[in-house]
C-alpha positions, 0 to 999 in steps of 0.5 A, a space after each residue: 601312663 604318658 611320658 609326662 604325667 598329666 594331672 587334671 584338676 576339676 574345680 579351681 577353688 580351695 581344694 583344687 588350688 591347694 592340690 595344685 600347689 602341693 603337687 608343684 612343691 613336691 615335684 620339686 623335692 620340697 617338703 609338703 605343706 602342712 596337712 592332717 596326716 597319718 604319717 609323713 611321706 617316706 620318700 621325697 625327691 624331685 620327680 625326673 619328669 615334671 607333670 603337666 597340670 590342667 585346671 578345668 573350671 566353669 568360672 574363668 577365675 578363682 572366687 573367694 567363696 568365704 567372702 561371698 556375704 560381703 563381695 556379693 553386695 559391695 562393688 568397691 571390694 568385689 573385684 578383689 574376690 575374683 582372680 582370673 586363672 590366667 593371672 594365677 597361672 602367670 605366677 607359675 611360669 618357669 616353675 611348671 606346666 600349668 594350663 586352664 580350660 574354661 568349661 563345665 565337666 559333663 561326664 567322666 569316662 573312667 575306663 578311658 581316663 577322659 573327662 568330657 566337658 562343655 565350653 561356655 560356647 556350648 561345644 562338647 570336648 574331652 580331656 585325657 588324664 593320668 591322674 584326676 582330682 575332682 574338687 567341684 564343690 557345692 552348687 549354690 544359687 545367686 545372690 548367695 554366690 555368683 552364678 556368672 561364669 565370667 568375671 566381668 559379668 559377676 562385677 555387673 551382677 554385684 553392682 546391680 544387687 548393691 544398687 537394688 538393696 540400697 533402694 530398699 528399706 526392708 530386707 529379709 534373709 531366709 535361712 539361719 545357717 552360716 551363710 544366712 548369718 554372715 550375709 544378714 550381718 554384712 547387709 546391715 553393716 553395708 546398708 545401716 539405714 535398712 531394716 534387716 531381718 533374718 528368719 530361721 525355721 528352727 529354735 536355734 541358728 545353725 541348727 543343721 550343724 553339730 555345734 554346741 548350744 552355746 555357740 548357736 546362742 552366741 551367734 544369735 546374740 551377735 546377729 542381734 547386736 549387729 542390728 538385725 532382727 532375728 525371727 526364730 521358729 518360723 518357716 516361710 511357707 509362701 511368698 508372693 509378689 506385691 507392690 514394692 516387694 514381696 509378701 512372706 507368709 510364716 508358719 504361724 499364719 502371719 505375713 511379713 512384707 519385704 522390699 527384697 527377700 533373699 533365700 540363703 538356704 537354697 543349696 542344690 547339693 554337690 557338683 557331682 552329676 557328671 560322676 557315676 551315680 552309684 556312689 552319690 551320698 547325702 546331698 550328692 556328695 561323693 563316697 571315697 576311700 579314706 585316701 580320697 581315692 574313688 571306690 575300688 569298684 570303679 575302673 581305674 579308681 586308684 588314680 581318681 581322687 576327690 577333695 573338698 566339699 564334694 567328699 562325703 565325710 564328717 565335719 562342717 564343710 569349710 575352706 580349711 578342711 577343703 584345702 587340706 583334702 586337696 593337699 592330702 590328695 596331692 601327696 598321694 598322687 605324688 607318692 604314686 608318681 614317685 613309685 612309678 619312677 622308682 619302679 616300686 609296686 603300688 602295694 609299697 606305697 604308703 598313702 596318707 589318710 583323711 582322719 574323721 572329724 571328732 570335734 565340730 569347729 567353726 569361725 563365723 563372721 558376724 558384721 564387725 565381730 566374729 566368733 570361733 570355737 577353734 581353741 579350747 573355748 568359745 571366743 568372740 569380738 572384733 579382735 576374733 574377727 581380725 585374728 580369724 579372718 583378717 581383712 575382708 573375710 579372709 581375702 588376703 590369706 586365701 588370695 595369697 594361697 593361690 600362689 604359695 610355693 610357686 613363687 616367693 611370697 616376696 615376689 613383686 607379682 604376688 605383692 602387686 596382686 595382693 595390693 591391686 588384685 592384678 599382677 603388674 603385667 596386667 591392667 586392672 579390669 583388662 580382659 584375658 
């Protein structure tokens, strides 16, 4: 191991940034952030040698994915949802050694402890590491999420889609999962004069999720209350371009015209193609130990972790569990660093373990309302939306979590960022 341990975090979203913040906190001797755990860390003290950290991400900033159904169609607020990594790193100056590398991981050399990646310009490079956290999430397509790698292009794409949808009378969304539900309802709220429909192939919305029937039924009720026409039990079997839009063919043989059709269920699996293929699981999610370390048959697997949606694990893939996985991975890496400094054997380390999910829960935003079964009973309404998400589909809380424990939450830079989207040292809209 190098004199200054190097932690490479591939993926700077909920899991990756929570891992980073947890590691920074622990390395300073602070108590860990709250996370599901099998037991507390037995030894916490400041590390003698503070690690350096690198975030590798194909985007140039953190994007609030939970808010995608809103941010992808509203240019007035879209700029807030994408925070450049350089702005996030700026808040950590004086606390630790953090850098950002813009690129896409292409191949893991676990024997040499190196990650190969491709820059936006197409150059092939590699980054050595002492510890690795893979937090690359799931691959999804536009316009469900942005496919742009740069913030300025993302903003142009949002404006283009918003202008396009604003000219249409009939908008159809295909796929009744959480993304389809939220995007259909947000589309109706944003374009109230449009005829918005949601088509789902099964008899219930959220059919792929292990949720109670009353949750799925209430989701359909709330979507209809938002003004969206819900069509269940019909699969879209064909589509062809026609004058003014597209003609959709349903499984019952009927056809349906739309000025714009958005397919929300198109998901390409987890972003794990750069990892050894023998441990790909369903949807290309990756097999790990319950400590979130890679399987033991891979070389140097004890220092390689996965966190977030890439992990093959029970439960619904959500930002909260992803963030908690990042915290658990960070706690285990810190325990390894501490043991190395103290001269303790690896066998003496008490690792945190991810617990199986025994009850599926979800908070779902549906237009001006939301629903949640996170407590003892199913709740819904505008108040639930405010409590579960706050402003703009959870924007403030998630943006703030980019910075927590790195600077005080009363620090002017954080307050400026939460209010304007930029630290005071940057001008809104500036390039980095």
